[in-house]
C-alpha positions as CSV (number, residue, x, y, z in Angstrom):
1,M,27.1,-21.8,15.5
2,A,23.8,-20.8,16.9
3,E,23.2,-24.6,18.3
4,K,26.2,-24.8,20.6
5,P,24.5,-22.1,23.3
6,F,21.2,-24.3,23.4
7,A,22.9,-27.6,23.4
8,A,25.1,-26.3,26.4
9,A,22.0,-24.7,28.1
10,L,20.5,-28.0,27.7
11,N,23.4,-29.9,28.9
12,E,22.8,-27.9,32.0
13,Q,19.2,-29.1,32.2
14,I,20.2,-32.5,32.0
15,A,22.2,-31.6,35.5
16,N,19.0,-30.1,36.8
17,E,16.8,-33.2,35.6
18,F,19.1,-35.5,37.4
19,G,19.2,-33.4,40.6
20,A,15.3,-33.3,40.6
21,H,15.5,-37.2,40.2
22,Q,17.7,-37.6,43.4
23,Q,15.6,-34.7,45.5
24,Y,12.5,-37.1,44.6
25,V,14.2,-40.1,45.6
26,A,15.2,-38.3,48.9
27,A,11.5,-37.2,49.7
28,A,10.5,-41.0,48.8
29,V,12.9,-42.1,51.3
30,Y,11.4,-39.9,53.8
31,Y,8.0,-40.7,53.5
32,D,8.9,-44.4,53.3
33,S,10.5,-43.9,56.8
34,E,7.4,-42.1,58.1
35,T,5.7,-45.4,56.9
36,L,3.4,-43.5,54.3
37,P,3.8,-45.9,51.3
38,R,1.6,-43.9,48.8
39,L,3.4,-41.0,49.2
40,A,6.6,-42.7,49.0
41,A,5.4,-44.5,45.8
42,F,4.3,-41.2,44.4
43,F,7.7,-39.6,44.9
44,Y,9.5,-42.5,43.5
45,R,7.5,-42.4,40.6
46,Q,8.1,-38.5,40.1
47,A,12.0,-39.5,40.6
48,V,11.8,-41.9,37.5
49,E,9.9,-39.2,35.4
50,E,12.7,-36.8,36.3
51,R,15.3,-39.2,35.2
52,N,13.4,-39.8,32.0
53,H,13.3,-36.2,31.2
54,A,17.0,-36.2,31.4
55,M,17.3,-39.1,29.3
56,M,15.2,-37.2,26.7
57,M,17.4,-34.4,26.9
58,V,20.4,-37.0,26.3
59,Q,18.6,-38.9,23.2
60,Y,18.0,-35.2,21.7
61,L,21.6,-34.2,22.0
62,L,22.7,-37.4,20.5
63,D,20.2,-37.2,17.6
64,T,21.4,-33.7,16.8
65,N,25.2,-35.0,17.1
66,E,26.0,-32.8,20.0
67,E,28.2,-33.7,23.3
68,V,26.3,-35.1,26.2
69,H,27.8,-34.1,29.3
70,I,26.7,-36.3,32.5
71,P,26.7,-34.3,35.6
72,D,28.1,-35.2,39.0
73,I,25.0,-34.7,41.4
74,E,25.3,-33.4,45.0
75,S,23.8,-34.7,48.0
76,K,20.1,-34.0,48.4
77,R,17.9,-33.3,51.4
78,T,16.4,-36.2,53.1
79,R,15.2,-34.7,56.6
80,F,12.1,-32.5,56.9
81,D,10.4,-30.8,59.7
82,D,7.0,-32.1,59.1
83,A,5.0,-34.3,56.0
84,V,4.1,-31.4,54.3
85,A,7.8,-29.8,53.5
86,P,8.8,-32.6,50.7
87,V,5.6,-31.4,48.9
88,G,6.1,-27.9,49.4
89,M,9.8,-28.2,48.2
90,A,8.5,-30.4,45.3
91,L,6.2,-27.5,44.1
92,E,9.2,-24.9,44.5
93,Q,11.5,-27.3,42.3
94,E,8.6,-27.6,39.6
95,E,8.3,-23.7,39.5
96,R,11.6,-23.6,39.1
97,V,12.3,-26.1,36.4
98,G,9.5,-24.5,34.7
99,E,11.2,-21.3,34.5
100,E,14.2,-23.3,33.3
101,V,12.3,-25.0,30.7
102,N,10.7,-21.5,29.3
103,A,14.1,-20.2,29.5
104,L,15.7,-23.0,27.1
105,F,12.5,-22.5,24.9
106,K,13.2,-18.7,24.4
107,L,16.9,-19.4,24.0
108,A,15.8,-21.8,21.2
109,R,13.2,-19.4,19.6
110,D,15.6,-16.5,19.7
111,N,18.5,-18.5,18.1
112,G,16.0,-19.7,15.2
113,E,17.1,-23.4,16.6
114,Y,13.3,-24.7,15.2
115,R,14.4,-28.1,16.0
116,A,15.1,-27.3,19.7
117,E,12.2,-25.1,19.8
118,Q,10.2,-28.3,18.7
119,F,11.8,-30.6,20.9
120,M,11.1,-28.2,24.0
121,Q,7.5,-27.5,23.2
122,W,6.8,-30.9,25.0
123,F,8.4,-29.8,28.3
124,V,6.6,-26.6,28.4
125,K,3.3,-28.4,28.6
126,E,4.5,-30.8,31.0
127,Q,6.0,-28.1,33.4
128,V,2.3,-26.7,33.4
129,E,0.9,-30.2,34.4
130,E,3.6,-30.8,36.9
131,V,3.2,-27.5,38.7
132,A,-0.6,-28.1,38.6
133,L,0.1,-31.6,40.3
134,M,2.4,-30.4,42.9
135,Q,0.1,-27.6,43.9
136,D,-3.0,-30.0,44.2
137,L,-1.0,-32.2,46.1
138,L,0.2,-29.8,48.3
139,N,-3.3,-28.3,49.2
140,V,-4.5,-32.1,50.1
141,V,-1.5,-32.5,52.4
142,E,-1.7,-29.3,54.0
143,R,-5.4,-29.9,54.7
144,S,-4.7,-33.2,55.9
145,S,-1.7,-32.7,57.8
146,E,-3.2,-33.6,60.9
147,N,-4.0,-37.1,59.6
148,L,-1.8,-38.0,56.8
149,L,-3.8,-41.5,56.1
150,L,-6.4,-39.2,54.3
151,V,-3.4,-38.2,52.1
152,E,-2.8,-42.2,51.4
153,E,-6.2,-42.6,50.5
154,Y,-6.5,-39.6,48.4
155,L,-3.6,-40.9,46.6
156,A,-4.8,-44.2,46.4
157,R,-8.5,-43.2,45.2
158,E,-7.2,-40.2,42.5
159,Q,-3.8,-41.9,41.2
160,P,-2.3,-38.5,40.4
161,G,0.7,-38.6,37.9
162,E,0.5,-42.0,37.1
163,E,-0.8,-41.0,33.4
164,Q,1.4,-42.1,30.5
165,D,1.8,-39.4,27.7
166,S,2.3,-40.9,24.3
167,T,3.6,-37.8,23.1
168,A,6.5,-37.9,24.8
169,P,9.9,-37.3,23.2
170,P,11.9,-40.6,23.2
171,A,14.4,-40.9,26.1
172,A,17.9,-42.3,25.5
173,G,18.1,-46.2,26.5
174,G,14.3,-46.8,25.5
175,A,11.7,-47.1,28.2
176,L,13.9,-48.2,31.0
């Protein structure tokens, strides 16, 4: 039963994705409380994206007739020392998720689970983009930390992270 280890690992990743969703909501709330609406909107969008990643994984497990476990989520950090810290946290989170996705891909490949490997390919590509996005935003926030309105202007002008990917796997519940 080679699929059981992958399904169990994917269920763990669902918990990680929902955790990332909650952490991004917390970062958005922080920026909202600091009256930085573009940074808040950016992180609210990122939160939805992480939730959708979890729901894509749920749909995969449903499609492959595997059991789905919806996890409890622990409370997330909502206080930060400065406006740079949430973006630094987000970059670390995306790097960690990238490692988790690579481990899932390797598990699928090592176990000869070709459906799972094919499913994970999109997430491998997505994590490269997510890490680059957060690194770019961190660079901008660090350079503009004395005047965060420059970050707001950058987000309004460049609109990073707003692109839609038509190659994404389907999410359970559709595009809610």
